[in-house]
C-alpha positions in Angstrom: 8.2 -18.0 -11.8 11.2 -16.5 -10.1 10.8 -13.4 -8.0 12.9 -11.2 -10.1 10.9 -12.1 -13.1 7.5 -11.2 -11.3 9.0 -8.0 -10.1 10.3 -7.2 -13.6 6.7 -7.8 -15.2 5.3 -5.6 -12.3 7.8 -2.8 -13.2 7.1 -3.0 -16.9 3.3 -3.0 -16.3 3.6 0.3 -14.5 5.2 1.9 -17.4 3.1 3.9 -20.0 2.3 2.0 -23.1 4.5 4.3 -25.3 7.7 3.4 -23.1 10.9 2.6 -25.0 13.4 0.0 -24.5 15.6 2.7 -23.0 12.8 3.7 -20.6 12.6 -0.1 -19.5 16.2 -0.6 -19.0 16.5 2.7 -17.1 13.7 1.6 -14.8 15.6 -1.8 -14.2 18.8 0.1 -13.6 17.1 2.4 -11.0 15.3 -0.3 -9.4 18.5 -2.2 -8.9 20.4 0.7 -7.3 17.3 0.9 -4.9 17.4 -2.7 -3.8 21.1 -2.5 -3.4 20.8 0.6 -1.2 18.0 -1.1 0.7 20.0 -4.1 1.2 23.3 -2.1 2.3 20.9 -0.2 5.0 19.4 -3.6 6.3 22.9 -5.0 6.7 24.1 -2.0 8.5 26.6 -0.9 5.6 25.7 2.8 5.7 27.3 5.8 7.3 25.5 9.0 8.6 25.5 12.3 6.6 27.8 13.8 8.9 30.3 11.1 8.4 30.1 11.3 4.6 30.8 15.1 4.8 33.9 14.4 7.0 35.2 11.9 4.3 34.6 14.2 1.6 36.2 17.2 3.2 39.2 15.5 4.7 
């Protein structure tokens, strides 16, 4: 079984029994965003808080 499928099963198992399809899809979405952010951090593709503020207010 692939890693993504295993992780999906674990995520679903952590949800309450009354979870809806929307709850499940939201959790997948959030997990995907977290994974993407962690990958960016690992690859050094992040900026500091101060740099972000400078870009916003520039």
